[in-house]
N, C-alpha and C positions, 0 to 999 in steps of 0.2 A: 649653188656652188660657192665656196669661199674664195674670195678674191684678194683681199688685203690682209696680208700677214707679215711675218718678220722675214720675208724674202724680197729680193729686189727684181722688179720687172722692167722692161725696156721702154715703155711708152711714157714714163714720167722721168724727169731728172733724178739722178741718184741722191743729189743733195736734198731735194724736196721730199723723197721717199724716206731718207734717214730722219729728217725733221719730223715727218708724220709719225714714224715708228716710235721715235723717242718720246714725242708728245703723248702718244697713245699709252706708252709705258709709264709715263709720269702720272697721267690722269687716273690710270687704272691701278696705281700703287705698286706696280712691278719695280719701278725705281722710286725709292722712298725718299721723303724729305730729309735733307741734311746728309744724304748719302753721296759720297765722292764717286765720280765715274771718270773714265779716262778714254781718250781717243782710241788708244790701242784696244781697250776692252770692247768698245762698241764696234770698231772696225772688224775685229775678230768674230764677234756675234753676228754681224750682218754680212760677213764676207765681202767687204768692200775695201778700197784704199783709205788711207788716213785723210786725204784731201776733202772729200765731201763731208766726212765726219766733222773735221774742223770747221767747215763752213756752216754746218748745221749747228754746231755748238755756239758759234758766234751769233747766229740768228736767234736761237732759243734763249741765249744769254741777253740780247738786246730786248727781247720781249718778256724777260723776268722769269723764265722757267729754270734757268741755270744761273749760277754766279761763281766767281772765282774767289778762292779763299787762300791766303798765304800758307804755305807748307802743306796744304790739303788739296789744291788743284781745283778742278771743276766740280762743283757740288750742286745737287738737285735742290731747288727751293722747296720749302714747306708751304702748303696752301691751306686756307680754311676749307672745310669739307664741301661747302656750297659754292666754291669759286667758279667751277665750270658752268654752273647754272647761272651765276651772276653774269659771266661773260656772254652767255647766250642772250640775256636780257639786254645787255649794253649793245651788242651787235644788232638786235632787233630794232632798238630805238635809233641807232645811227643810220642803218640802211633804210629804215622807213622814212626818216627825214631826207635822205639823199633821194628817195623816190618822189617825195613831195617837190623838191627842187627840180628833179628831172622832168616832171610834168610841166614845169615852166620854161625849161632850157633845152630839152632834147631836140636834136636836129633830125631832118628827114633822113639823112644818111644813116644815123644811129638807129633809127627805127627799122630802116630796111636791114641793117646788120642784125639787129635783135630778132627780126622775123626769120632771117636765114638760119640763125641759131635754133629757134624754136622748130623750124622745118626739119633740120637735121636731127634734132633730138627725137622727134617723133619717128623718124626713119629708123633710128637706132632702137627705139622701144619696140617697133614692129619686128625687127630682127630678133630681139631678145625673146619674143613670144614663139619664135620658130624652134620646135624641139630638136630639129636636125642640127642646130648650131653647135659647133664643136666647143669644148671647154676653152681651147686657146682663142677662138673667135669670140667667145663670150667675154672673156677677160679683156680683150682689145676693145670690144664694143662698150663695155662698162667704163673702161678708162676714158674712152672718147666721150661718153655721156658726162662723166665726172668733169672733164675739161670744159665741155660746153656749158655745163651748170655754173662752173666758176666764172667763165668768160661772161655769161649773161648777168650775173650779179655785178661784176666789175664794170660792164658796160653801163648799167643803170646808175652805179655810183659815180662814174666819170661824167655821165650826162647831167648830173646835178650842177656841174661847172663850178664846184667849190674845192679848190685844192687842199684847203685846210681839212675839210670833212673827209676827203678822199684819202688823205695821208693817215688819218686816225683809223679809217676802215681797214686800209692795208696793214697797219700795225697789228691787226688781229688776225692776219692771214693764216698763221700756223694753226691757231685754235679753230678758225673756220674750216680749213681743210680737214682736220680731225673729224668734225661732226658731219661734213658733207660725205666723207668716206664712210662713216657709219650709216648715213641715210642711204647711200647707193648700195650698201650691203643688204638693205631691206627687200621687200617684195617688189615684183614687177608692178603690182597695183599701186604701190606707194609712190614708185617713180613716175608712173603715168599720172597720178594725181599731182605730183610736184610740177610736171610739165604743164598740166592744165592751169595750175596756180601761176606759173610764169606768164602764160598767155593772158590771163585775167589782169595781172599786173601790168603788162605792156599795153593792153587795151585801155586801161585807166589812164596810163601816162600819155598815150597817143591822143586821148580825148582831153588832155589837159585837166584831169580831175585829180588834183593833188591830194584832197582829203581821202578819196577812195584808194588811190595808190599808196599812200601811207599806211592805211589800215590793212590793206591786203598784204603788204610786205611784212608788217609786224606779225599778222597771223601766221603767215608762211614760215617765218623764221622761228617763232616761239614753238612751232610743231617739233622743232629739233630737240626740245627738252626731253622727249621720250628717250632720246639716245644718250643722255647725260649718264655716265657711269653711276651705279646704284650707290657706290660709296660716297658720291658727291651730292646725292639728293637728300641726305640726312634722313629725317622722319617724314618727309612729304610724300604724299600719294597723288596719283593722277586724278 
């Protein structure tokens, strides 16, 4: 079942959905580099008000995906073909370092919270395997799983107790959301495997094994490379 498309759903804020849709269109080449876009144009395309579009524009401009040009308005930035892949590598190194620090500084309460997230994720995955699940319930389930996935990664990054590192990781939020959405659009088996990897990461952190936690997070995030749009992979093959 297709879940994430150019339509707005209720379980995620409209501003965040607009950001994700625009980022998807930029990375897939639907919005081309140096091409002007307007709030009115995007609001009409997505059938939303101007306010969340303006907010999404501000976020994407702060992250370097859009810029303002005199007499031209808001313009899509041009990127090298392999930029998306480069960002995946950057994220994998940042979050793997955060996991190493988390192994030193995570609290018992944070571990309990992370365990609760993994328990809920497993419950959602069991529901997804039920063929009787309606399409509407499936969409809500997958959105809930997406949110738990995001919260888990943010918890580990916060547990590093390094505000500077956390701010850098947060700055990549939009691009991270794009790839997480692509990942959750994959198979049930891939989502189950991701949850198992999360549990292995948390086990290493709880055991204060920084080396293992760092390596597991790096492997977990580099797997996202398979979801980089083909136009951003150049001539590389898996």
